[in-house]
C-alpha positions as semicolon CSV with decimal commas, in nm:
position;residue;x (nm);y (nm);z (nm)
1;M;0,064;-2,643;-1,515
2;A;-0,233;-2,874;-1,537
3;N;-0,554;-2,687;-1,614
4;G;-0,730;-2,591;-1,284
5;S;-0,446;-2,700;-1,052
6;V;-0,361;-2,451;-0,778
7;R;-0,024;-2,281;-0,722
8;T;0,087;-2,215;-0,376
9;R;0,237;-1,882;-0,295
10;R;0,478;-1,948;-0,008
11;D;0,647;-1,706;0,259
12;V;0,985;-1,619;0,109
13;W;1,147;-1,666;0,436
14;S;1,010;-2,030;0,470
15;L;1,228;-2,102;0,175
16;Q;1,581;-2,246;0,153
17;Q;1,822;-1,948;0,174
18;P;1,978;-1,811;-0,023
19;W;1,907;-2,003;-0,341
20;D;1,585;-2,201;-0,319
21;P;1,470;-2,320;-0,665
22;I;1,171;-2,085;-0,640
23;L;1,404;-1,792;-0,593
24;E;1,642;-1,902;-0,844
25;W;1,368;-1,946;-1,106
26;Y;1,228;-1,612;-1,011
27;A;1,562;-1,450;-1,094
28;R;1,608;-1,632;-1,428
29;G;1,231;-1,555;-1,533
30;V;1,301;-1,183;-1,449
31;T;1,621;-1,197;-1,660
32;A;1,417;-1,336;-1,947
33;M;1,131;-1,080;-1,923
34;R;1,397;-0,784;-1,909
35;A;1,547;-0,907;-2,229
36;R;1,222;-0,841;-2,404
37;P;1,159;-0,483;-2,563
38;I;0,938;-0,246;-2,392
39;A;0,670;-0,252;-2,662
40;D;0,631;-0,634;-2,598
41;P;0,330;-0,663;-2,350
42;L;0,515;-0,964;-2,197
43;S;0,821;-0,769;-2,108
44;W;0,932;-0,662;-1,772
45;R;0,917;-0,285;-1,837
46;Y;0,585;-0,308;-2,022
47;Q;0,433;-0,483;-1,718
48;A;0,579;-0,226;-1,480
49;A;0,443;0,057;-1,689
50;I;0,088;-0,076;-1,640
51;H;0,117;0,030;-1,281
52;G;0,292;0,358;-1,390
53;Y;0,525;0,505;-1,642
54;H;0,689;0,834;-1,718
55;T;0,977;0,857;-1,993
56;S;1,187;1,080;-1,766
57;L;1,185;0,839;-1,472
58;D;1,256;0,513;-1,673
59;P;1,621;0,404;-1,560
60;Y;1,624;0,152;-1,856
61;R;1,525;0,386;-2,127
62;Q;1,728;0,344;-2,449
63;P;1,783;0,625;-2,717
64;G;1,568;0,536;-3,021
65;E;1,368;0,255;-2,878
66;S;1,005;0,222;-2,965
67;L;0,732;0,256;-2,715
68;P;0,386;0,111;-2,765
69;S;0,138;0,331;-2,957
70;A;0,016;0,638;-2,776
71;S;-0,343;0,485;-2,787
72;E;-0,237;0,156;-2,633
73;R;-0,034;0,361;-2,363
74;Q;-0,338;0,561;-2,288
75;R;-0,563;0,240;-2,268
76;L;-0,332;0,015;-2,071
77;W;-0,053;0,207;-1,883
78;N;-0,066;0,423;-1,577
79;Q;-0,351;0,229;-1,438
80;C;-0,279;0,146;-1,094
81;Q;-0,571;0,202;-0,845
82;H;-0,486;0,366;-0,508
83;S;-0,704;0,539;-0,250
84;S;-0,997;0,351;-0,393
85;W;-1,208;0,036;-0,324
86;F;-1,054;-0,108;-0,645
87;F;-0,711;-0,099;-0,486
88;L;-0,717;-0,476;-0,389
89;P;-0,891;-0,630;-0,682
90;W;-0,706;-0,435;-0,943
91;H;-0,372;-0,527;-0,800
92;R;-0,488;-0,902;-0,764
93;V;-0,552;-0,908;-1,148
94;Y;-0,219;-0,728;-1,194
95;L;-0,015;-0,974;-1,001
96;G;-0,208;-1,273;-1,153
97;I;-0,140;-1,194;-1,513
98;W;0,224;-1,102;-1,420
99;E;0,268;-1,429;-1,243
100;R;0,142;-1,629;-1,545
101;I;0,378;-1,428;-1,769
102;L;0,682;-1,507;-1,548
103;S;0,578;-1,867;-1,496
104;D;0,560;-1,919;-1,880
105;A;0,898;-1,768;-1,915
106;I;1,025;-1,999;-1,649
107;V;0,880;-2,299;-1,835
108;Q;1,042;-2,183;-2,159
109;L;1,385;-2,190;-1,953
110;G;1,324;-2,556;-1,845
111;G;1,173;-2,466;-1,514
112;P;0,870;-2,614;-1,319
113;A;0,524;-2,557;-1,443
114;D;0,381;-2,484;-1,105
115;W;0,614;-2,204;-1,009
116;A;0,427;-1,948;-0,776
117;L;0,527;-1,606;-0,672
118;P;0,660;-1,597;-0,287
119;Y;0,539;-1,332;-0,073
120;W;0,726;-1,109;0,192
121;N;0,564;-1,128;0,538
122;Y;0,753;-0,827;0,697
123;S;0,503;-0,842;0,985
124;D;0,580;-1,185;1,115
125;A;0,675;-1,130;1,472
126;T;0,797;-1,466;1,504
127;N;1,072;-1,429;1,247
128;P;1,380;-1,217;1,349
129;N;1,456;-1,162;0,977
130;A;1,110;-1,069;0,876
131;R;1,191;-0,702;0,795
132;S;1,502;-0,771;0,600
133;L;1,537;-0,871;0,232
134;P;1,606;-1,230;0,174
135;P;1,983;-1,304;0,081
136;A;1,872;-1,366;-0,286
137;F;1,784;-0,996;-0,306
138;V;2,127;-0,908;-0,169
139;A;2,358;-1,154;-0,350
140;A;2,563;-1,011;-0,646
141;A;2,539;-1,322;-0,859
142;L;2,332;-1,640;-0,904
143;P;2,469;-1,965;-0,836
144;D;2,621;-1,999;-1,186
145;G;2,808;-1,660;-1,144
146;T;2,573;-1,468;-1,373
147;P;2,455;-1,115;-1,263
148;N;2,166;-1,146;-1,006
149;P;1,857;-0,935;-1,135
150;L;1,689;-0,946;-0,794
151;R;1,964;-0,720;-0,653
152;L;1,937;-0,364;-0,736
153;E;2,212;-0,133;-0,641
154;Q;1,987;0,169;-0,615
155;R;1,816;0,017;-0,305
156;F;2,145;0,014;-0,116
157;R;2,207;0,374;-0,207
158;M;1,854;0,492;-0,079
159;G;1,853;0,327;0,263
160;V;1,864;-0,056;0,264
161;E;2,150;-0,174;0,446
162;A;2,421;-0,403;0,290
163;D;2,294;-0,702;0,474
164;G;1,945;-0,632;0,324
165;S;1,793;-0,483;0,655
166;V;1,508;-0,254;0,551
167;P;1,441;0,051;0,778
168;L;1,106;-0,063;0,912
169;D;0,988;-0,078;1,265
170;D;0,680;-0,225;1,446
171;S;0,444;0,068;1,357
172;D;0,557;0,056;0,991
173;V;0,435;-0,313;0,953
174;S;0,150;-0,297;1,208
175;L;-0,143;-0,503;1,121
176;D;-0,401;-0,302;1,308
177;C;-0,567;-0,255;0,963
178;L;-0,733;-0,609;1,016
179;R;-0,913;-0,463;1,293
180;D;-1,132;-0,251;1,063
181;R;-1,469;-0,425;1,033
182;V;-1,579;-0,282;0,700
183;F;-1,418;-0,284;0,353
184;T;-1,523;0,034;0,231
185;L;-1,702;0,369;0,310
186;D;-1,798;0,683;0,174
187;P;-1,482;0,900;0,098
188;N;-1,617;1,190;0,285
189;S;-1,724;0,994;0,601
190;G;-1,422;1,083;0,813
191;T;-1,372;0,729;0,918
192;T;-1,155;0,437;0,832
193;A;-1,212;0,125;0,612
194;F;-0,986;-0,179;0,532
195;G;-1,019;-0,167;0,159
196;G;-1,054;0,192;0,063
197;P;-1,332;0,449;-0,016
198;S;-1,592;0,388;-0,271
199;T;-1,482;0,572;-0,599
200;L;-1,480;0,546;-0,964
201;F;-1,199;0,396;-1,139
202;S;-0,944;0,630;-0,984
203;H;-0,566;0,655;-0,947
204;G;-0,605;0,849;-0,631
205;G;-0,742;1,152;-0,465
206;G;-0,944;1,011;-0,167
207;P;-0,836;0,880;0,158
208;A;-0,633;0,551;0,139
209;G;-0,781;0,230;0,293
210;S;-0,608;0,130;0,612
211;L;-0,434;-0,173;0,459
212;E;-0,301;0,054;0,165
213;Q;-0,163;0,298;0,412
214;T;-0,002;0,044;0,663
215;P;0,178;-0,159;0,587
216;H;0,141;-0,109;0,215
217;G;0,266;0,233;0,183
218;N;0,533;0,225;0,451
219;V;0,705;-0,084;0,294
220;H;0,714;0,088;-0,036
221;V;0,892;0,385;0,071
222;A;1,131;0,203;0,321
223;V;1,248;-0,042;0,041
224;G;1,259;0,261;-0,222
225;G;1,395;0,519;0,002
226;F;1,515;0,861;-0,122
227;S;1,826;1,064;-0,141
228;G;1,816;1,441;-0,188
229;N;1,576;1,500;-0,494
230;D;1,595;1,137;-0,592
231;A;1,397;0,825;-0,509
232;G;1,437;0,463;-0,528
233;L;1,215;0,251;-0,761
234;M;0,969;0,133;-0,502
235;S;0,887;0,497;-0,388
236;R;0,718;0,616;-0,705
237;F;0,411;0,487;-0,879
238;E;0,606;0,508;-1,210
239;T;0,889;0,286;-1,127
240;A;0,778;0,058;-0,841
241;G;0,692;-0,251;-1,068
242;L;1,065;-0,246;-1,194
243;D;1,176;-0,367;-0,853
244;P;1,125;-0,754;-0,805
245;V;1,046;-0,670;-0,444
246;F;0,740;-0,507;-0,547
247;W;0,565;-0,840;-0,655
248;M;0,656;-1,005;-0,328
249;H;0,520;-0,717;-0,137
250;H;0,207;-0,706;-0,322
251;A;0,156;-1,074;-0,285
252;N;0,145;-1,020;0,075
253;I;-0,084;-0,732;0,061
254;D;-0,324;-0,959;-0,145
255;R;-0,275;-1,238;0,109
256;L;-0,385;-1,002;0,391
257;W;-0,711;-0,940;0,199
258;D;-0,777;-1,313;0,256
259;V;-0,657;-1,307;0,611
260;W;-0,902;-1,017;0,674
261;L;-1,203;-1,193;0,519
262;G;-1,137;-1,483;0,747
263;R;-1,147;-1,276;1,072
264;A;-1,411;-1,286;1,314
265;G;-1,615;-0,962;1,286
266;S;-1,509;-0,878;0,935
267;G;-1,782;-0,737;0,725
268;G;-1,678;-0,910;0,399
269;N;-1,632;-0,767;0,056
270;P;-1,869;-0,500;-0,084
271;T;-2,196;-0,638;-0,232
272;S;-2,253;-0,313;-0,451
273;L;-2,270;-0,399;-0,812
274;D;-2,074;-0,080;-0,867
275;W;-1,769;-0,255;-0,699
276;L;-1,843;-0,608;-0,814
277;N;-1,873;-0,514;-1,174
278;A;-1,647;-0,224;-1,183
279;T;-1,949;-0,039;-1,338
280;G;-1,835;0,175;-1,631
281;A;-1,457;0,111;-1,553
282;R;-1,358;-0,249;-1,599
283;F;-0,995;-0,331;-1,551
284;R;-0,812;-0,355;-1,882
285;F;-0,508;-0,573;-1,941
286;R;-0,325;-0,783;-2,193
287;D;-0,313;-1,142;-2,037
288;H;-0,017;-1,394;-2,063
289;T;-0,099;-1,440;-2,438
290;G;-0,097;-1,074;-2,508
291;A;-0,459;-1,060;-2,572
292;D;-0,677;-0,764;-2,445
293;K;-0,896;-0,882;-2,159
294;T;-1,105;-0,696;-1,915
295;Y;-1,168;-0,786;-1,554
296;A;-1,389;-0,679;-1,258
297;P;-1,361;-0,755;-0,873
298;A;-1,647;-1,018;-0,932
299;D;-1,402;-1,216;-1,164
300;V;-1,122;-1,247;-0,891
301;L;-1,296;-1,296;-0,545
302;D;-1,171;-1,658;-0,529
303;S;-0,813;-1,667;-0,614
304;K;-0,819;-2,055;-0,638
305;A;-1,057;-2,035;-0,921
306;E;-1,032;-1,915;-1,268
307;P;-0,848;-1,714;-1,405
308;F;-0,554;-1,739;-1,172
309;H;-0,569;-2,066;-0,964
310;Y;-0,343;-1,974;-0,671
311;A;-0,352;-1,995;-0,280
312;Y;-0,132;-1,904;0,002
313;D;0,040;-2,137;0,243
314;T;-0,121;-1,971;0,535
315;I;-0,389;-1,709;0,604
316;A;-0,407;-1,766;0,964
317;D;-0,519;-1,476;1,161
318;P;-0,218;-1,303;1,337
319;L;-0,399;-1,099;1,589
320;P;-0,597;-1,204;1,912
321;V;-0,962;-1,264;1,816
322;V;-1,184;-1,028;2,004
323;V;-1,553;-1,087;1,991
324;A;-1,733;-0,752;1,984
325;G;-2,038;-0,717;2,197
326;P;-2,303;-0,461;2,186
327;G;-2,201;-0,099;2,286
328;P;-2,131;0,252;2,149
329;G;-1,940;0,242;1,822
330;L;-2,030;-0,137;1,751
331;E;-2,351;-0,086;1,559
332;S;-2,450;-0,307;1,277
333;L;-2,202;-0,310;0,973
334;A;-2,480;-0,169;0,734
335;T;-2,514;0,126;0,960
336;R;-2,147;0,153;0,989
337;E;-2,082;0,163;0,617
338;S;-2,316;0,456;0,584
339;A;-2,209;0,653;0,891
340;M;-2,075;0,999;0,865
341;A;-1,853;1,091;1,149
342;E;-1,900;1,448;1,308
343;L;-1,655;1,711;1,230
344;V;-1,550;1,883;1,558
345;G;-1,238;2,059;1,457
346;A;-0,993;2,155;1,173
347;T;-0,684;2,349;1,101
348;K;-0,730;2,675;0,931
349;A;-0,425;2,662;0,698
350;P;-0,191;2,431;0,539
351;I;0,076;2,308;0,761
352;P;0,445;2,319;0,623
353;L;0,659;2,030;0,738
354;S;1,005;2,174;0,700
355;S;1,143;2,084;1,040
356;P;1,217;1,761;1,204
357;T;0,930;1,823;1,434
358;T;0,615;2,020;1,375
359;R;0,368;2,095;1,640
360;V;-0,005;2,184;1,576
361;G;-0,304;2,252;1,794
362;I;-0,665;2,212;1,694
363;E;-0,958;2,372;1,869
364;L;-1,237;2,120;1,929
365;A;-1,600;2,224;1,938
366;R;-1,870;2,070;2,162
367;P;-2,016;1,774;1,970
368;S;-2,368;1,792;1,881
369;G;-2,408;1,419;1,790
370;P;-2,405;1,100;1,989
371;A;-2,084;1,222;2,186
372;L;-2,264;1,513;2,324
373;E;-2,320;1,396;2,675
374;S;-1,975;1,263;2,757
375;L;-1,761;1,465;2,536
376;T;-1,552;1,160;2,485
377;P;-1,689;0,998;2,174
378;P;-1,682;0,617;2,105
379;R;-1,433;0,675;1,825
380;V;-1,204;0,956;1,730
381;Y;-1,048;0,992;1,373
382;L;-0,775;1,229;1,235
383;N;-0,817;1,323;0,876
384;L;-0,498;1,430;0,705
385;S;-0,594;1,568;0,370
386;N;-0,410;1,694;0,054
387;I;-0,050;1,604;0,165
388;T;0,172;1,727;-0,114
389;A;0,537;1,771;-0,201
390;K;0,754;1,880;-0,483
391;R;0,998;1,584;-0,437
392;P;1,008;1,244;-0,293
393;T;1,049;1,245;0,078
394;T;1,039;1,058;0,404
395;R;0,775;0,905;0,611
396;V;0,627;1,130;0,874
397;R;0,500;1,003;1,213
398;V;0,200;1,168;1,381
399;Y;0,168;1,167;1,764
400;L;-0,096;1,312;1,989
401;G;0,029;1,573;2,228
402;A;0,270;1,855;2,144
403;H;0,457;1,914;2,476
404;G;0,799;1,769;2,536
405;E;0,935;1,465;2,346
406;P;0,671;1,268;2,179
407;R;0,598;0,935;2,351
408;E;0,592;0,623;2,157
409;E;0,261;0,525;2,321
410;D;0,103;0,851;2,171
411;L;0,192;0,748;1,813
412;A;-0,117;0,776;1,601
413;G;0,042;0,634;1,279
414;T;0,277;0,691;0,993
415;L;0,213;0,896;0,690
416;P;0,383;0,709;0,396
417;M;0,482;0,919;0,099
418;F;0,466;0,658;-0,162
419;G;0,395;0,855;-0,489
420;V;0,357;1,183;-0,322
421;E;0,539;1,378;-0,603
422;T;0,299;1,241;-0,866
423;A;-0,004;1,282;-0,647
424;S;0,098;1,657;-0,623
425;D;0,124;1,699;-0,978
426;A;-0,175;1,879;-1,139
427;E;-0,089;1,727;-1,475
428;A;-0,087;1,367;-1,339
429;P;-0,370;1,133;-1,281
430;H;-0,412;1,247;-0,933
431;G;-0,480;1,593;-1,042
432;G;-0,260;1,750;-0,771
433;S;-0,486;1,651;-0,494
434;G;-0,193;1,489;-0,298
435;L;-0,223;1,216;-0,046
436;S;-0,488;1,177;0,207
437;Y;-0,508;0,937;0,520
438;V;-0,728;0,866;0,804
439;L;-0,592;0,767;1,151
440;D;-0,823;0,608;1,407
441;V;-0,680;0,752;1,734
442;T;-0,954;0,602;1,967
443;R;-0,736;0,387;2,173
444;I;-0,489;0,679;2,257
445;V;-0,780;0,913;2,346
446;E;-0,932;0,647;2,571
447;R;-0,574;0,599;2,741
448;L;-0,526;0,982;2,762
449;K;-0,859;1,022;2,930
450;A;-0,778;0,739;3,185
451;E;-0,455;0,923;3,267
452;G;-0,618;1,259;3,307
453;R;-0,452;1,409;2,998
454;W;-0,748;1,445;2,749
455;N;-0,863;1,785;2,678
456;P;-1,198;1,781;2,503
457;E;-1,152;2,141;2,393
458;R;-0,825;2,108;2,219
459;L;-0,609;1,823;2,050
460;D;-0,226;1,883;2,011
461;L;-0,039;1,695;1,752
462;S;0,342;1,654;1,662
463;F;0,469;1,557;1,320
464;V;0,798;1,404;1,335
465;A;1,011;1,336;1,020
466;R;1,144;0,977;1,009
467;D;1,450;1,108;0,818
468;E;1,595;1,422;0,719
469;L;1,382;1,635;0,496
470;G;1,552;1,676;0,159
471;A;1,611;2,037;0,013
472;D;1,325;2,202;-0,154
473;V;1,077;1,941;-0,083
474;G;0,786;2,164;0,011
475;L;0,617;1,903;0,216
476;L;0,270;2,042;0,313
477;V;-0,029;1,877;0,486
478;G;-0,327;2,081;0,342
479;S;-0,557;2,023;0,637
480;V;-0,611;1,816;0,950
481;S;-0,960;1,756;1,095
482;V;-1,085;1,575;1,387
483;H;-1,413;1,363;1,359
484;Y;-1,619;1,178;1,622
485;E;-1,834;0,884;1,535
């Protein structure tokens, strides 16, 4: 590719199916990277290990093979950023380097120099196939009859249908995250932010950003799935990068960052030097030449410029544009970023989710802040903290209301269990703190009030497992708290 020219990442469903040249070269490049030993920084497994790695979970581990040195693994592996304001820029660097490695492998095979990673737009309401994997990820063989590396048998054992249909519904791929006006917030604010909480270089422990939660986490676990005590590759931090779908999925997440930046009302990227320069914790990688390099968010704000030179075929806003006027809850973005929501109620003990449906009631105190007079605050948030499990498990839906069958219109959101086993391990980078999510339930509360069903003294919740809970999962929600802003 000519120096400075820009690659175009295209919607995978806009390509010729099943074997557009972009997809066939993708498969051939994957085969070439898989043939390299894990100690080679340009190999498929080394690149996946940058996101996460554990020997016991590596399905391709061979007896007697050599891993990189312990110091190299400590420096460069298990580095993925989650539940952090570094989630988006770190993954942008990760994909950018990987795309160049794969592209170089394609060129060595005689392929095009401008190959670019396609993205999977599972939220496209105009495409009836949007939530299915394209045929190239289902076919057993490439056009020449050789095995297809884009197909993984494990996906079909864990829940993906034989035709590539993935168990995703509207709520799983909702783009409500785009409505968040700010990129980051204090991790203790009790509110939501598009890009994640302000943190140090962190593998987790704080509440996930709204984009990271939905659709990101839901797609991971829907493609990966689980069966008993086992989980598919996409369901775990340590194995997700081994699935070719991972890279298409994260290309779409990266694209949604650009979509959000272009929305009316978006507050834009953080301006803090702690974020721009990744102060004290620059991102460490080996680039497409194998050389050690460090990066920070400031280096990759413009994907079309150095070092990666790519753009998307569309970053059009998929949601209706609503121009927010003055009023409660719509204060300046600077005030919004520093706001701390008022805690008005919380559970008193961890909540075991061992049944298909678990109901919980939370007593609400009279607010002392801006919502004192109306008792119906401008914004209402549920904070679900320290979600832990002993085994991989299903997604869990959260509904407001605990009487009778939960109503779809009362769905507050879905809790994806991507990486929950690792996040619950005290010896792992998360330190056992589990997963944490924040749900903005304002619109539901407003409707409940209009229907005469809102009780300002008590909030009832229902947790509904999307699938049967596996044996000995030990799924717990450490606490649920209600915050008014």
